[in-house]
N, C-alpha and C positions, 0 to 999 in steps of 0.2 A: 041420376038425381043426387046420389051420395057423393059422386065426384064434384058436382057443382057446389054442394054444401061445403066440401073440404076446401075447395079453392076459395070460396067466399070467406070461410073462416080464416084462411091464411092471410088474405088481404085485410080482413078486419083486425087481425092481430099485429101485422107488420107495417101497414101503410096508413090505415084510416085513423089511428090515434094521433098521427102527426098532421092530419088534414082536417080534423074536426073544426066545426064553426067556420069553414071556408067554402067558397064555391067550388064545385067539382068540375074538372075538365076532362074531356074524353078525346083520345087520339082519333082524329078523323079517319085515319087509314083503317081502323078496326070497326068502324060503324057503318053498316050497310045503308046506302042511300044518302049519306052525308056528303057535303061538299068538301073537297080538300082545302086545308088551311092556306095553301099557296095560291088559291084562286084569286082573281082580281077583286078588290073590295068594291062595295057598292054604297050608294048613298051620297049625301051632300059632302060629307067629310071623309069618305072612304071607309065607313063603318057599316057592316052588314048587321041587320037586326034579326036575321033568321037564325034560329038555334039548331044545332045538329040533331039529326034524327035519333030516337031512342032505340036501343037494341031490343030484339024480340027475345022471348024466353029461350028459344033454341040457340040463340047466339050468346047467351050469358057466359058460358064457360070460356069461349074463345075471347070474348070481350074483356072479361076480368083478367085472364092470363096476359092478354096484350097490354092492359093497363098496368099490371104489375111490372112487366118487362120495360114498358115505356118510362115509368117513373124511376125505375132502377137505373136505366140508361141516362135519364135526364139529370140525375144527381151524381153520376159517376165521375171519376177523376178526383177533384178536390172536394167533392160532396156539396158543391154550391148549386142550389136550384137555379135553373135558368140558363145553365151552361149547355150549349148545344153539343152533343156528342155524335160521332159517326153512327148512323143507324137509329138515332133517337127519333121518336115520333114527334110531330108538331101538334100543338094543342089548339083546339077550337073551343073557346069559352062560351058559356050559355048566357052571358050578360053583356050589355053594351059597353063599348070601350070609348073613352073620350079621345078626341084628337089633341095633339100637342103642337103649339107654335112657339116661336121665339120672337121677341121684340127688342130692339136695340136703341138705347138712349145715348147720344153723343153730345157732350157739352164742350164749349170753348168760350174764351173770353175775348171779345172783339169790340173795339171802339167803346170801351167802358160799359159793355153790356154782356151779361151771361146769356149765351145762345145755345139752342138745341137744333139738331138737324132733323127736318121733317120731310116726308114725301107726300105728294098728292095722289090719292088712289085713282086708278083707272076704272075699276069695275065695282059693282055692288058686292057686298053691302057697303054703304058709306062711299059710294062712288063720288069722285071729285072732292071728297073731304081730305083734309090734311091728317096725317097719322105718323106714327113712328115707323121706321123701316122694320120689316120683319116678314114672317111667313111660316108655313107649315114645315115641320120636321119630317124628313124622309124616314122610312121604316128602318133603314140600316145606318142611320146617321147619328153621330154624336151631337149633343146639344150645342156645344160651343162651335163645332164645325158648321152646324146649321145656321147659327147666328152670323158667323163670318161670311158664309155663302150668301145669305139673304142680303146682308149689308152691301156686299160687292155687286150683286145682281141689280139692286134697286138704286144704288147711289154711286157706284164705282169707287167706294172707299175700301181700302184693304190695308193689311200689315199694321194693325193696331192691337193694343192689349185690351181685352174685354174682361170685366169683372161681373160675375153673376150677382144680380141685385136681389131679386125676390120672385116668388111664384104667385101668379094671380089666377084664381080659379073660381070666381063667382059663377054659378050655374048659368046665368043669363047674360054673360058678358059678350057673347057672340050670337047674333040672331040665327046663324046657320045651323049650329049644332052645339053640343057640349065641347068646349075648347078650353084647355088649360094652357096658359102662356108663361114661359120662363123669360124674365126680363134680364137683359145685360146692359151695363153702362160703361162708358169710358170718358175720360177727360183728355182733350187734345190741346196741345200747346199751340201758340200762335205760329211757330215754325212749321208744325205738322199741317196746320190748316192751309198755310201758304203753298205747300207742296201738293195739296189735293186738287184733283180735276173732277169736280162733281159732274155726274151725268145720270139723268134719270133713265131707267130702262125696266124691262120686265113688267111688274105690276104697277110701276110708278110713272105717272104722267109728268111730274115735276119734282124737283128737289131743291131745298134752300135752307139757309140758317134763319131761325126765328128768335127774337128776344123772348126769353122765358116769361117775362112779365107783360107781354103783348101778343098772346097766342090767339089763333083762330079756334073755332070749335073743332075738337079732335074726334076722330072715329073711335068706336068701341069704348073701352075704359082707359084710353091712353092718357087722358088728363090726370086720372088717379095715379097711373104709373109714373108720370112725370113729376107729380108732386112728391111722391115717395122718393124718387131719385134726387130731387132738389134737397129734401131733408137729409138724406144720406150724405150728400155733398157738403152740406153745412156742418154736419157732425165731423166729417173728415177734416174740413178746413180748420175747425177750432182745435182739433186735437193732434193734427199731423202737419207735416211740411208739404202738404199737397199743393200749396200755392205755387211751387216751382213750375208746375205745368200750366199755370194760368198767366205767367209773365215771361217776358224775354229774359235772357241770361242775366243782364244787368238792369236794375230798376231803382227808382227812388222810393223812399218810405211812403211818400204821398201816393205813388202808384200802387204800392202794396196795400195801403189802407183802402184805396178805391175798390180793389178786388174784394176785400173782405166786406165792405159795405154793400157792394152789389150782390154778392152771393147771400149774405145774411139778410139783405133787404132792410137794413136799418142803419142809422148814423152811428158812428163810433167816435168817442172823444179822442182827439188827436194826441194829446199828451200821454194819456193812459195807454193808448195803442202802441206808441213808440217805445215807451218804457217796457211794456210786456214783451214786445217782439225782440228787443235787444237783449232782454234778460233771459229769453228762452234759449239762447245760444244756438240758433239755427241760421243766423245771418252773419255775414262778414263784409267788411268794406272792400271794394275793389281797388281803391286808390284813384278812381276816375271821378270826374265831376260832369254834371250836365248844366250847361248855360241856359239861362232863362231871363225873364223880365226882372227877377229879383236876384239875390245872391246865388251863386252856383250851388246846386244840390249834390250831396254825396250819392254815389251809386253803390248799391249793395248787390249781393248774390246769396243764394242759399249755400250753406256749407256742404262740402262733399259728404260729410257724415250724415247730415240731415237728409240729403237726397238718397243716400244709400239705404238708410232706415226706411224711408217712405217706399222706395222701390221694393224692398223686402216685404213690406206690408202688402203691396200690390200683388206680389207673387203668391203670398199666403194670406189672403184677406180674412 
């Protein structure tokens, strides 16, 4: 009994002060009757609701010693909790854990419309509803890698730059279980879209581009996600040279204005728009003209400096 009290005192003095007000975790390998952490998950989203068994009084000494060693191993090396070390115990926590998904929002500008890529779901929940591409993150998978994988599996789209948009975590956003979703978004140029070969597969029954101002009912909270992404796009368009991704290499000022009016969803005064764009020092004349019904229109392009700055922003959003 004295030995048990000494070990408990050691743990109280060296470990517990750093773990107060947190949920405790017990190494499954040291708890008799508990299931190993590596066992297959159960439940609708791979979450087990069963808590590990509690140690008996005779097991207290061995359990506390194992807990001390496991925690020491778990923070060994650079001292960062969560780093798996050789021989370190894996923890089974006594509270439910949410599942994590990724959803991807792809924008492009086609036929004077701002469009988003949607898939039609094969299975419940929301079977046959249109939704954003996405799915569950694997246990050993990076978030961005999961987003790229899901996008490729469901739409055949690959080799694009994704920017993390926002995390959506309303408790009731998924009828299956508690699911937190990390949304990513990207803006594809007309040239990129022309090279795509869209193909629905995996959980998607169909895939197509939709006008963002003429959408069907969307699954889950994807309408809210999309509205948030559109607002982010509007902010970027007003303060950056992001428009270079929405237009061909050479364009007229009227075409540029149409992009702004479509994304902002409001009319813009032609004279003020041209004055501000030319004063912003992000455009340059190409020396080419476009013939039309009226007098030929000058063709412009974004300056190399403006594009470089925007690409840097995209690398470090």
